[in-house]
N, C-alpha and C positions, 0 to 999 in steps of 0.2 A: 403968514409965517408957516412954513411947512413943518412936518413932524420932526424932522431931523434937526432943524434949527431950534425948535422948541426944547429938545432934549439937551442940546449944548448950552442953551441960555439958562435953563432951570435944572441943574443937576439934582438927581433924586437922592434922598437921604433915607437910611434904614432906621425904622422905628419899631420898637417892641409893641406887641399887642397890649391891650389894656388889662388882660387877665394876669393874675399874680403867678410868678414862676417860683417853684419850690427849689430852694437851694440845698444841695446835698451836703449834709454835715460830714465832716471827716471823722472816721471811727477812732476810738481811743486805742492807742497802741498798748499791746500786752507786753510787759517786760518780764523776762524770766530771771528769777533770782537764783542764787547759789543753792538755796534750799530745795528749789524745784528740781534742779539738775540732780542733786544728791538723792532725792526721793525717787526719781526716774531710774537712776542707776541701781538703787537698792531693789526696786521692783524687778528689773531685768535680772539682777543677780539672784534674786529669790526664785524667779522662773527657771533659770538655767540650773540652779541647785536642785529644784524639785524634779526637773527632767533627769538629771544625773542620778538622783536617789531612786527614781522609778526604774531607770535602766539598770542600775546596779542590783536592785531588788529582783528584776525579771531574770537577769542572767545568772543569778545565784539561787533562784527558787527551784527547789528539787522537783517540784511538780512539772517543771518544763524540761526536765532531763528525758531524753528519748529512751523509751522503754520497749516500744513495739516497732519492729521493722518487718515489712511485708515485701516479698519478692514475687514478681509475676513474670513467668517465661514459659512459652509453650513447650520448649525443649527441656524435658525433665533432667537430663544429664547436665545441661548447662546450669539449670536452676539449682541443682544439688551442689554443684561446684561453687557457685556464687554464695550459697548459704554457708558453705564451709569457709569461704574467704572472709565473710563478715561476722562469723561466730565470735571471734575474739576482739572485734573492734570496740573501742571506747567512743561512744557517740557524744556524750556530754549534753550541754544545754542546746535546745533547738535553735535559739537565736545565734549561737556561736558556731554552729556546724557549717563548714565550708563545703557546699554541694559539689563544686568543681573538683575538689580533691577526692571526694568519694567516687565521682565518675571516672576520674583518671585512674584510680586504683583498680576499679572493676574492668575498665577497658584494657588493662594490661593482660587480661586473660584472652587468649587468641580467639576463642569461640564467641566472644561478645562483640557484636557489630555496633550496637548503639545502646546507650544507657540514659534513662530519664529518671531523675531523683526528685521527689516532691516531699516537702514538709507538710505534715497535717497536724495542726494544733489540737491539743496542747503538747502531745509527746509521742507522735508517730512519724514514721518515715515510710514512703512507698517507693519501691524501686522497680521500674519496668525495663526488662531486658529484651533486646532483639538479638537473637542468636544467628550466627552465620550458618548457611546451608552448604553441606558438603556437595561438591560438584564433580570431583575427579580425584584420582590418585596420580601422583607425579613421581617418576623415578629419578632422583638426584643421587647423592651419595648413598642415601637410603630412600625408602618409599615414604612419602608424606601424603596426608589427606589435605586437600585444598578446597577453597570455595571458588565462586565464579571470578572473584577478583585476584585469585592466585595467592591468597593469604594461607600460609601453612598453619593448619589447625593442630595437628599432632602427627607423630609417627604412626604408621599403620602397616598391617599386612594385608595381602590381597583377599584372604579368606574372610576378613572382617567386613569388607564392603564389596560383596560379589556383584552388585548392580551398577558399579561405577566404572567408567573407562580408565585405563592406565595410559598415561602420557609418557612417551618414550623420546629420547634424544641421545644421540651418540656422545654429545658433549655435556650431558647431564645438565642442560639448561644453563650453562655458564655464560652464554651469549644470547642476546636478543630474546630473553625470556618473556618480557612483556608482550612483544609482537607475536611470539608463538602462542601465548595464552589468548591473545585476541583472535588469532586464527582458529584456535580450538573452539572458542565461543561461537564464531561464525559457522564453523563446521557443524557443531551440534545443534545450532539454532534451527536448522532446517529439518530436523528429525522429529517424528512424533515421540511422545513419552515412551511408547513401547519399543521403538527402534533405538532410542537413547539407551535404554536398559540392555539392549543387545550388543552395544559397542564394547568390544573387549580391549582393543588397543588403538592408539592414535599416535603414529610415528611422525615427529616433526624434525627429524634430523636434517632434512633438506626442506627449507622454507618454500622452495618452488615446487615441491611434490609432497603434499601431505598424504600419508598412507593410512587408511582405516581398515580395520578387520572386525567382523562381527563374531560373536560367540558361536562356537560350534561350526564355524566355517574356516577352511584353510585359505580362502581367497583373500589376497591383499588388493584393496581398491585404491588405485592411484588417482587422487582427486585434483592434483595440481595446486595452484595457489589461490584460486578464487572460484566463484560459481559452484560452491560446494553443494548447495541445495539442489540445483538443476542436475548436477552430475550424479548425486546419490539417487535422485528420483528416476533418472534414466537407467541407472544400474538395477534398481529394484524392479523396474518394469520388464527388464529383459533377461535377468540372471537365470530364471527358470528355463527359458528357451535356449540360452547359450549352453547350459549344463546338459540339457537333453540332447543337444547336437554334438557336443564335444566332451562331455563328461566333466569331472571336477576340474576347476581352474586354479592355477597357482596365483595368477594375478590378472586384473583387468585394468588397463590403462586408459583413463578418460581425459587425459590432459590436452588432447589435440581436437580442435573443433571439427565436428563432422566425421571423426574417425574413432574407432574403438580397437584397441590392441589387447589381445588376451593370450595367455599361455596355458595350455592344459597341463595338468599334473603329470609328472613322469610315471608315477606308479598309481594308476587308477585303481580304486577299490573294486574288488570282485563283486559283481552283482549277486545278490542273495538268491539262491535257488529256492524254488517253491517247495514247501514241505511235501514229502511223499504221502499219498493217501494211505491210511491204515485200514486194512481189511478186517472186518469183524468176523469172528468165528460164527459159523452157522449154528 
């Protein structure tokens, strides 16, 4: 009889080993009674009541009322103004103070670019102010001081800010003001700090022809609508030679690639005569 026939004739039966098998006993069920639930609820209620009492104590504790407010700002003028704004503010408890409202109030002052307010326990407040930087004067209905973003900081007169350029527009910037301010930034970006201080006016009446004039010079520099840095660099490298050859210039037109058009002044200033030597008495 082969192996296969043997298996069919004698079916195998499963038998446990001789060692004892531990039978796992079923754990006793824990039943929650009503008193257990009541005790748990009472404990939770006590916990929340304690938290409430602690919170109420903290928000009414006078030692947590803000008494010291520190303002930091490199611009002393802006710092003094902010100190005046907060002088009569009622701060109250440090936990109840809404920082966002404080920031919004201080940002209403045009000179403030950014405000960071921090609580310092137990009763102090620190305010860090980033002030806007004046960039130019702009002639609208009246003359305003503006920063690089074109934010009007205050009304101003020319004598108060002699180192800033005056932006001109025949339409008083009633149209395309943001684009004209962008062109102003591009135009001034290519100048050194010394040359920026020399810019007296920047006329943006025609967006296709930005006209710049330096202080102490009658020459209007027609820069076109782009490539301001290259045109200004070319002008500064050649203006001395042009004036030596043709005298004072009314304007220099740099709008056309590879060509320069200039117009001499009609009434050229008379050259200064050298002083006559003075003979000394023998």
